[in-house]
N, C-alpha and C positions, 0 to 999 in steps of 0.2 A: 505494500501500499504506500502511496507518495507521500510525502511529507502534506503535502497541499490536502488530500481526503482526509488523514488523521485531523489535519486543524478544523477541516471543516466539520467532521463526525464530533471533536471536541467541543466546539463551539455549540452542536446540536444538541449533544447531551446536554452541556450545562444549561442551555434556554429552556429544554424540557424541564430539568429539575429544578430551576429555579421556579416552575409554574404552581411546586406543591407548597412556597412559602408566602403566604397570602399575608398583608397586613389587615389588622382587626379594622373593621368597619366602623364609620362615625354615623351610627344610626340609633337613635333613642326611640323607646317605647312609646314615650308620654312627653310632654309640654311642660318642662317646670313652671313652678311659682315665679322662677326668676327671669323668664323669659320675656322678651321686649313688649309682646303682645298682650301678656298677663299685670304688666308692670304700668304702662301704658296705652291709651286708646288709639290705635293704628286705625286709620282710616282703612277701608277696604281697597282703594285705587293703590296706596302706599304698601299695602302689605302684599299684593300682588305683584307688585316692582321686587319688592324685598325678597318674596319666595322667589322667582323667577330668575334672578340676576347675583343675589348677596349669599343665600341661604346656605348652599351647597358649600362655601367655604367658610361661612361665618356663624353656623350654628354646631349645634350638636345631632342634627341631621341633615345628610347629606345624600342627596339622591343620586343613584350611582348607575351610569351609562354600561352598556352591555362591555366595552372594552376596558372595565374598572377592573376586570380581572386577570387582565394579562401581564405579564412580568416582563420587563422592569418598569412598565408605565403605572401597574398598582402603586409601586412604593413613591415614585414619585409624586402620583396623587395626594397619598397616604403623607407626604412630608408637606405637600402644598396645603392641605386641610389643617395638619396641624398648625403651621404657620400662620395661616388666616385666622385659625381661632384665637391663638395666642395673642394675634393685635387687635382682636374686636370677635367677642363671642355674643350673639343676640339671645340664645340660649341662656346666659348668665349674666345680660345687662342688669339687672335688678341688684345685683352683688356688687357692682360698680359704686362708688362714693359720688355724690352729686357732681364732685370737682369732675371726675373722670367722666362720668355722664356728659355734662356740658361739654367737655373738651373731646370726646368722640363723636358728639352732634357734629361739631364745629369741622372736625377732622373730615367726616363723612362727607358733609358739604362742599368740603373744597376739593375732595377727592374725584366728587361726581362732578362739579365743574369742570375741572381739569383734564377729565376724561381718564384720570389714573383708575379707576375703579367701575365696572371691574376690568380686571387684568385682561389686555388683549390677548395674553396667551389661552384664557379662559374662553373668552368670545369669538376664538378661531376656531374653536369646535362647536360650542354650546351657542350658534348666531342668535337664537331666540332670548338670550340675555343681553345683547347689545342695547344701551338704553337709548331711546329715540330722546330728541331734544325735548318735547313733552316730559317723557318720563323724570328725565334729569332736574326741570323746572318743579314738578310736584315732590320729588324728592329733597330737592335743596328748600325748597318751601318748607316744606314738613319739617326737615331738620333744623331749621332756621328757628320756627316756633318752638319746638323741642326745649333748642338752647337756649332761649328766652324765658322759658316755662320754671327752670329749674333753679330753686333759689341756692 
């Protein structure tokens, strides 16, 4: 067997083998009392945008597409979700101090305005998560109202 065939066979074995090592799934059975929707009155139009464009990476309940079980992509996705939740977790928003909540609302408005969120690497595959100009206006207005409401 030639060296090239050995390398290809070795890579195939590794690629097949890593499929058996799946990261934990980010899926909760229930919505906690600390979820932003339980802490604040989230209008239906805002909720729909957050569910479609934000919650997969910024909550404790990700909707996983078909390709999420294919390695090494599943590991990349798990790391991305972990990092997103460390930065902002809508499922734990009620645990944040008032100051941190105000700062998060301000930061979210700025990131939406500047087109930083949702990430282009996410919207490249999830085209339905792209925010329209109207979606951006709805979110920025609500984030601003919420920031101003917190004492």
